[in-house]
Structures are given as C-alpha cells and as structure tokens.
N, C-alpha and C positions, 0 to 999 in steps of 0.2 A: 538508614544510618549503617546497618550491617553491611549492605552492599557496597557502600562507599568505603568502609574500612577494609573490606576484602580486596576490592579493586585497587585502592590506593596503597595498601600494604604490599600487595604483590608487585606493584609498580616500583615502590621504594626498594623492595628486596632485589629486583632486577637491576635497578639503578646502582645500589650499593655493591652488588656483585661485579658489575661492569667496571666500577671505579676502584674498588678496594682489593679485589681478588688477586690481580697481578702483583701488587705491592706486598700483600700478605704472603703469597708464595715465595717471593724474594726474601722476606723476613724469615720464613721458616727454613729456607735453604741456608741463610747466613747463621741462624741459631744452631742448625745441625753441624755445619762446618766448625763453628766455634766450640761446640761441645766435643766434637771429635778431636780437635786440636788440643783441648784441655786434657782429654784422656791420654793422648800421646805424651803431652808434657808431664803428666802425673807418672806415667810409666818411666820416662827418662829420669825424673827426679828420684824415683825409687831406685833405679839402677845406679845413679850417682851416689846415693846414700849407701847402698850395698857395697859399692866399690870403695867408698871412704872407710867403711868398717873393715874391709879386707886390707886396705893399706895400713890402717891403724893396727891391725892384728899381725901384720907381717913381721915386724921386728921381735914380737913376743913369741912367735911360733917357729921353732927350728924345723919342724917337719914340713910346714908350708913353705918355708924358705928353701929347704932342700928340694922339695918337689918342683917348685918354680924354676930353680936353677937347672934341674934335670930336664924339664920340659922345654924351657925357652932357650937355654944356652947350651944344652947338650953336655953338661958337666955332671959326672957321676963320681961318687966317692971311690977311692982306690981299693978300699977293703970290701966292696960289695960287687957282686956279679950281676950284671944287667943283661937280661935276655930281651932282644927286640924281635917282635913277631911282625913280619912284613905282610902277612896275609890278612890280618885284621885291621880295621881302621884304628887310627890313633885315638886314645882316650882324650876326652876334653882336657884342656889345661886345668891344673888345680886352682882352686880359688875363684872359679868363674862365678860371678854373682848372677843367680837366676831369681828374678822377681816375678810376682804374679802380674797378670795383665789386668788393667782396670777395665771396668765395664764400658763398652762402646754404646753411644746413643743410637736409638732407632731412627731410621730415616723418616722424613715427613711423609704424610699420606700421599700415595701416588695420584689419587683422584683430584686432590687439591691442585697438584702441580700440572696435571694434564688439563684440568678445567681452566686454570690460570693461563696456560699456554694458548688455549683456544680463545679466551677472552682478550688476550693481548693483541690479537690480530686487529688492526685498525678498522677493517670493514665489519667484523663481528661486533666490536665495541660500539661502533657508530649505530649499527642496527639495533643493538640492545638498548642503547640510550634513547633512540627514537621510539622504540616500543614502550619503554618506561614513560617517556613524555606523553605519548598518545594515551596510555592507560590512565595517567594522572588527569589529563584533560577530559577523558571520557568519564572518570569518576566525578569530576567537578560538574560536568554538564548533565550527567544522568541522575545524579543525586544532589540537587541543590540544598542549601541550608534551609531549615524550617522557617527561619525568620524571613527569608526571601519569598517563600511561598505564601506566608501569612500576611505580608505587607499589602499586597493588592486587595485582599479581602477586607481589610480594615479600611481602606480608602473608599470602598464602595458603600459602606454602611452610612446611613444618614446621621447627622449629628443632631441630637435632641437637646432642647434647652428647657 
C-alpha cells in the first residue's frame, strides 16, 4: 500500500505540474502586472490630490501666487530687485507637489517562471505526461488491491456443509 501511494503520488505530482504549471506562471505574471499598475495608479491619485490642494490654496496664498507668476510668467514686482544667477540650475517651480511613492510588488519567483517555460514546450510536456501515465500504470500493476489478491484464495477453498 505504501509503495502504491508513493509511486501514484509522484506520478500525479508530475501530471499536475505538466498541466498546471504554465497556467499558474501566467497567473502569477498577471497578478504582478496588476499590482504594479495599482501602485502606479495610487501614485498618480496621490499626485492629483496634492495638485488639487495646491490649486485650492492658490487664491488664499499671495506668496504662492507671486512666486508662480515670477517663475512661470517672468513677472516681477517693480519695487523688488531680482538677481538671476545663470550659473546655477533654476530652482524647482513653487508649489510642486511631491508625494511618496507607493510600495511596488515583488516579482514572481524566477524558478516557477523558468520551470513553467520549460514545461510549456510541447515535447517536454508530452514526455512528462507519458512518464506520469507509465508510473500510474506501474503502480496499479505492481501493487494490486488486496481484494484482488484474496479473491483467488477464497475460490480454492472447499465449501463445507
């Protein structure tokens, strides 16, 4: 019974790997891409919210309005002296919303992907399926059920009345 379970279990494991592993790897890749896109969307939504807050604060903040006019339109108040330094890079525009980056998902395990790529080959898959079928047939033939072995013995015994 133990030998049958070991041989049949190994055969079923090979059979399941040959059939399910390529689709499982495809599903892992799709889940990874989906999680990555969700993180990008969350980053963009945070940026949109930060920009909305900036736009809402713009009419209430004269300093921010003045700095944006100076930076984007090149307009300076007449009563102020502005010194432009051409050797340094320009400072970032005022009111730029900087948001934290959401955590990116980890890619799927590479051994699953490489094994799935190998099993996806039709010749390899066919060989594994034949190996699994041969192991199942060997398990059935090498380890028959106990009832099948006991049935001939019972037939040989004489019937007493």
